[in-house]
Each structure stands twice: as C-alpha cells, then as structure tokens.
C-alpha positions as CSV (number, residue, x, y, z in Angstrom):
1,X,-49.0,15.8,71.6
2,X,-49.4,17.5,68.8
3,X,-46.0,18.4,68.9
4,X,-44.6,15.3,69.2
5,X,-46.7,14.2,65.7
6,X,-45.0,16.8,64.0
7,X,-41.8,15.9,64.9
8,X,-42.3,12.9,64.3
9,X,-44.1,13.0,60.8
10,X,-40.7,15.3,59.4
11,X,-38.3,12.9,60.7
12,X,-40.1,10.2,58.5
13,X,-40.6,12.4,55.3
14,X,-37.5,14.4,55.9
15,X,-36.1,15.3,52.2
16,X,-32.5,14.5,53.2
17,X,-32.5,11.2,54.9
18,X,-29.5,9.3,54.9
19,X,-30.6,6.9,52.3
20,X,-31.7,9.9,49.7
21,X,-28.4,11.3,49.9
22,X,-26.6,8.4,49.1
23,X,-29.2,7.6,46.5
24,X,-28.7,11.2,44.9
25,X,-24.9,10.5,45.1
26,X,-25.3,7.2,43.3
27,X,-27.2,8.5,40.6
28,X,-24.7,11.5,40.3
29,X,-22.0,9.4,40.0
30,X,-23.4,6.9,37.6
31,X,-24.2,9.8,35.5
32,X,-20.8,11.9,35.6
33,X,-18.9,8.2,34.7
34,X,-21.4,7.6,31.5
35,X,-20.6,11.1,30.5
36,X,-17.0,10.5,30.5
37,X,-17.4,7.2,28.5
38,X,-19.2,9.0,26.2
39,X,-17.2,11.4,25.3
40,X,-14.0,9.0,25.6
41,X,-15.6,6.7,23.0
42,X,-17.3,9.2,20.9
43,X,-17.8,7.7,17.5
44,X,-16.4,10.0,15.2
45,X,-19.0,11.9,12.6
46,X,-18.5,11.2,9.3
47,X,-18.5,14.3,6.9
48,X,-20.6,13.3,3.4
49,X,-22.4,16.8,3.4
50,X,-19.1,18.6,2.4
51,X,-18.3,19.5,-1.1
52,X,-14.6,18.9,-0.7
53,X,-13.3,15.6,-2.4
54,X,-12.2,13.1,0.2
55,X,-12.8,9.4,1.3
56,X,-15.8,10.3,3.5
57,X,-17.6,12.2,0.7
58,X,-20.3,10.6,-1.4
59,X,-20.6,13.4,-3.9
60,X,-19.2,12.6,-7.5
61,X,-15.9,14.1,-6.9
62,X,-15.8,12.1,-3.4
63,X,-14.0,8.8,-2.9
64,X,-16.2,6.7,-0.8
65,X,-16.7,4.0,-3.6
66,X,-13.4,3.0,-4.1
67,X,-13.1,2.4,0.0
68,X,-16.4,0.6,-0.2
69,X,-15.3,-1.6,-3.2
70,X,-12.0,-2.2,-1.0
71,X,-13.4,-3.4,1.7
72,X,-16.3,-5.6,-0.3
73,X,-13.2,-7.2,-1.6
74,X,-11.4,-8.0,1.9
75,X,-9.0,-5.4,1.9
76,X,-8.6,-3.8,5.3
77,X,-9.0,0.0,3.9
78,X,-8.7,2.5,6.9
79,X,-9.9,5.9,6.5
80,X,-7.3,7.8,8.5
81,X,-8.3,10.6,10.9
82,X,-5.5,10.4,13.3
83,X,-2.3,12.2,12.1
84,X,-0.5,9.4,14.2
85,X,-1.5,6.7,11.9
86,X,-0.1,8.4,8.8
87,X,3.3,6.5,9.0
88,X,1.5,3.0,8.5
89,X,3.0,0.7,5.9
90,X,1.0,0.3,2.9
91,X,-0.3,2.7,0.4
92,X,-1.7,5.7,2.0
93,X,-3.9,7.9,-0.8
94,X,-3.8,11.7,-0.4
95,X,-6.3,13.9,-1.6
96,X,-5.3,17.4,-0.8
97,X,-8.1,19.8,-2.2
98,X,-5.9,22.6,-2.7
99,X,-2.5,23.5,-3.8
100,X,-2.0,25.4,-0.5
101,X,-2.7,22.7,1.6
102,X,0.6,21.6,3.5
103,X,1.7,18.5,2.6
104,X,5.6,18.5,4.2
105,X,4.6,17.0,7.6
106,X,2.8,13.6,6.0
107,X,5.5,13.3,3.2
108,X,8.3,13.8,6.0
109,X,6.4,10.5,7.8
110,X,6.0,8.8,4.7
111,X,9.8,8.7,3.7
112,X,10.1,5.6,1.6
113,X,6.5,4.3,2.2
114,X,4.4,3.9,-0.9
115,X,2.2,7.3,-1.1
116,X,-0.4,8.1,-3.7
117,X,-1.4,12.1,-4.1
118,X,-4.3,12.6,-6.0
119,X,-4.5,15.8,-7.5
120,X,-7.4,18.4,-7.3
121,X,-9.6,19.1,-10.5
122,X,-13.0,20.3,-10.1
123,X,-14.4,23.3,-8.4
124,X,-17.6,22.3,-6.6
125,X,-20.2,23.2,-3.6
126,X,-22.8,21.3,-1.9
127,X,-26.4,20.9,-3.8
128,X,-29.1,22.7,-3.0
129,X,-31.7,22.1,-1.8
130,X,-30.1,19.3,0.3
131,X,-32.5,16.6,-0.8
132,X,-29.3,13.7,-1.6
133,X,-27.1,13.9,1.3
134,X,-23.2,14.6,0.0
135,X,-24.2,15.1,-3.3
136,X,-22.5,18.2,-4.9
137,X,-22.6,20.4,-7.9
138,X,-19.4,21.1,-10.2
139,X,-19.1,24.7,-11.1
140,X,-16.3,23.7,-13.6
141,X,-12.4,23.1,-13.4
142,X,-10.6,24.4,-10.6
143,X,-7.8,27.0,-11.4
144,X,-4.8,25.2,-12.6
145,X,-2.4,26.6,-10.1
146,X,-4.1,24.7,-7.5
147,X,-3.1,21.2,-8.9
148,X,0.1,22.8,-10.0
149,X,0.9,24.3,-6.3
150,X,0.3,20.9,-4.6
151,X,4.0,20.1,-4.3
152,X,5.5,23.1,-4.9
153,X,7.6,24.5,-4.3
154,X,9.9,21.5,-3.9
155,X,8.2,19.6,-7.1
156,X,7.2,21.9,-10.0
157,X,4.4,20.3,-12.4
158,X,2.6,22.1,-15.3
159,X,-1.0,20.9,-15.7
160,X,-2.5,20.3,-18.8
161,X,-6.2,19.7,-19.9
162,X,-7.6,18.5,-23.0
163,X,-10.2,16.6,-25.0
164,X,-10.0,13.1,-24.5
165,X,-12.9,11.5,-26.3
166,X,-13.0,8.4,-23.7
167,X,-10.3,6.7,-25.4
168,X,-7.9,4.2,-23.6
169,X,-5.0,5.1,-21.5
170,X,-1.7,3.3,-21.8
171,X,0.5,1.7,-19.2
172,X,4.2,2.4,-19.6
173,X,4.9,-1.5,-19.6
174,X,4.5,-2.4,-15.8
175,X,0.6,-2.7,-16.0
176,X,-1.4,-5.9,-17.3
177,X,-4.8,-5.8,-19.2
178,X,-6.3,-5.2,-16.0
179,X,-5.5,-1.6,-16.2
180,X,-8.5,-0.8,-18.8
181,X,-9.0,2.7,-18.1
182,X,-10.7,5.0,-20.3
183,X,-9.6,8.7,-20.4
184,X,-11.8,10.9,-17.9
185,X,-13.5,14.0,-19.9
186,X,-11.9,16.3,-20.1
187,X,-8.5,14.8,-19.0
188,X,-6.3,16.2,-16.6
189,X,-2.5,15.4,-17.2
190,X,1.0,17.0,-16.1
191,X,4.8,17.5,-17.0
192,X,7.8,18.2,-15.1
193,X,11.2,16.7,-14.5
194,X,12.2,13.9,-12.7
195,X,8.7,12.5,-13.3
196,X,8.6,8.8,-14.7
197,X,5.3,8.1,-16.2
198,X,3.3,5.2,-15.6
199,X,-0.1,5.8,-17.1
200,X,-0.5,8.1,-20.1
201,X,-3.0,8.7,-22.6
202,X,-2.6,8.0,-26.4
203,X,-0.3,11.2,-27.1
204,X,2.2,10.2,-24.2
205,X,0.6,13.0,-22.0
206,X,0.9,11.6,-18.0
207,X,-1.7,11.0,-16.0
208,X,0.1,8.7,-13.4
209,X,3.6,9.3,-12.7
210,X,6.2,8.6,-10.3
211,X,8.2,11.2,-8.6
212,X,12.0,10.5,-7.9
213,X,12.9,7.2,-6.1
214,X,11.0,7.1,-3.2
215,X,7.6,5.4,-3.7
216,X,5.9,8.7,-4.5
217,X,3.1,8.6,-7.1
218,X,1.2,11.7,-8.5
219,X,-2.3,10.8,-10.0
220,X,-2.9,13.8,-12.5
221,X,-6.8,13.2,-12.9
222,X,-9.0,12.4,-9.8
223,X,-11.6,10.8,-11.9
224,X,-9.8,7.7,-12.0
225,X,-10.6,6.9,-8.6
226,X,-13.4,9.2,-7.8
227,X,-17.1,8.2,-7.2
228,X,-17.8,9.3,-10.7
229,X,-15.0,6.8,-12.4
230,X,-16.8,4.3,-10.4
231,X,-19.9,4.2,-12.2
232,X,-18.8,1.8,-14.7
233,X,-17.5,-1.9,-13.6
234,X,-14.5,-2.3,-15.8
235,X,-13.2,1.5,-14.7
236,X,-14.0,0.2,-10.8
237,X,-12.0,-2.6,-11.4
238,X,-9.0,-1.1,-13.2
239,X,-8.7,1.2,-9.9
240,X,-8.6,-1.3,-7.6
241,X,-6.1,-2.8,-9.2
242,X,-3.9,0.4,-10.0
243,X,-4.1,0.7,-5.9
244,X,-2.7,-2.4,-5.7
245,X,0.1,-2.2,-8.1
246,X,1.5,0.6,-6.1
247,X,1.7,-1.0,-2.8
248,X,4.8,-3.0,-1.9
249,X,6.4,-5.7,-0.4
250,X,3.7,-7.9,-1.2
251,X,0.6,-5.4,1.0
252,X,-2.6,-5.5,-0.1
253,X,-4.4,-3.2,1.8
254,X,-4.3,0.6,1.5
255,X,-5.5,3.7,3.3
256,X,-7.2,7.1,2.7
257,X,-6.3,10.2,4.5
258,X,-8.9,12.5,5.4
259,X,-6.4,15.1,7.6
260,X,-5.7,17.2,4.6
261,X,-9.5,18.1,4.3
262,X,-9.5,18.8,7.9
263,X,-11.6,15.9,9.1
264,X,-8.6,15.0,11.5
265,X,-9.3,13.6,15.0
266,X,-6.3,12.4,17.1
267,X,-7.1,9.8,19.7
268,X,-8.9,11.0,22.6
269,X,-6.3,11.3,25.8
270,X,-9.5,10.6,28.2
271,X,-10.2,6.9,26.4
272,X,-6.8,6.2,28.1
273,X,-8.3,6.1,31.5
274,X,-10.5,3.4,30.8
275,X,-8.5,1.3,28.4
276,X,-6.3,-1.4,29.8
277,X,-3.8,-1.1,31.7
278,X,-5.2,1.8,33.0
279,X,-8.5,0.8,33.6
280,X,-7.4,-0.6,37.0
281,X,-5.9,2.4,38.2
282,X,-9.4,4.1,37.3
283,X,-11.6,1.6,38.9
284,X,-9.1,1.8,41.9
C-alpha cells in the first residue's frame, strides 16, 4: 500500500507534467518576442552630455535651442540619425566638429538640394563636476586649420577672427529687416574664391556665403545658430528667419544632421519583421 501511495503522490506533484511544460514554453516564447520587439523599437538615446556641437547638445555650443524653437513654431524639424534620410528635400544643416570630418558622401547626396555647412569655432569639454547634464566648458577658440579644412581640398577658405564689438551684421540685399543679427564676440569670418557673400560684418567680411551655384551655404560663425546665440530673442528670431530664407521651393521645414558627430543610427532591420507588410508573415 505504501508503494501505491508514494506512486500516486509523485504523479500529482511531478515537476514535468504536461501543463507545466506548456506554461514554461508559453512564458519563454512571450519573453523572447518581447525582447525582439524591445530591440526592434528601441528609442535612440539622445546624447546631450558630449562636448561636441550638434543638434542634440544642450551645451552653449550645441543647437537644441534652434531645434526646439523651430518645432514650437510648427515646423517639422527633424534630427537626422539615419544616413539614408540625408537626401530629403528641404534645408539640411551640417555641423562637422572637425576639419577632418568627411563630408564628401553627404554633399554628393545633396547635389542641388539646399545645404548649410556650419563651421566649428570653439574647443570645449564636458563640464566637471557634471552637475548640469550637457553643459560644457569652453577652452577657447579651436585652431583655424579645423574650420578651414571642413570643405578642403575641393574648397579652400581662409578663416579670420576679429573683435566685433557686437555691431550689427549686414545682409547682401536679399535679406529683410528680420535679419537683425548682432555680431558674435569674437567674430569668425571666411574668404575664398567662388564665395558669394550673403551676410557680412560692417567691414564686408563674409559671415555667411554661398558656394558656387548649387545651393551650398557656409556659415563661418556657429554662434549665429548655437544655444549661445539663442539667449536673446532678436537673435533667435533672426536665426529662424535665416534658415527659412535658405530653403527652396516654398519648403519651410529643415533638418539637422548628427551623423557627422558620430550619432548616426540606421533603421533596425529586425523592425521590418514587425512592420506591415512583413508582420503577416511573421505571425504565420
């Protein structure tokens, strides 16, 4: 009798009964699918703590201010992390951190599309201690060979820096009174062949120029658009009007690239399995 009791008890409380195995399989499958979905739809982490000047940086030399202002004004302004989106219509703003940053492939994709290249100016480092995320310390002006090398060797420019006194900048006749810029301190300008002045200081030195005839623009001083420049309402309004003016065909939206700052992220191929029309096959 004792044998019968023992046998019956082990059968009732067995660790590998059919229902237990099925439950473990279901839980495992659900967990695996959840992991796949998490990887496929993972939100890109915005890098705000780096010292590089880009559209995700909250530091003084970053550009989150103009991005937020544009969005608040109803513009569909994107921060481009996927290189496949660099050929989209509308103005694209490139902010290469160094002269050695490769621009050839991006400019080739842009061809006749409006593109603004913002030259680097400041040497920075993350603020220590890191009490304010994204804040940076400015060590001083970056070596002039860096902004001069951004479009080299195809385009060679000479960079100059001077005391500006904050005097008003001047347009080359194509801008309106909306462009009430005060010159940054110090002011960084450029000169070179095949460069049409669009915005200058009171001495005629070029702050913003058009290169050739392919809607390629170069902004010598990044403080025109940076968070530092957004501190004053008139400067912020002028910066937004400037980007609108550089657009073409009535397109009022513009994008900021961060792939040049090393923050690019292509679309996850795994996501295709969960997006139509491939979702039906995945479920099957």
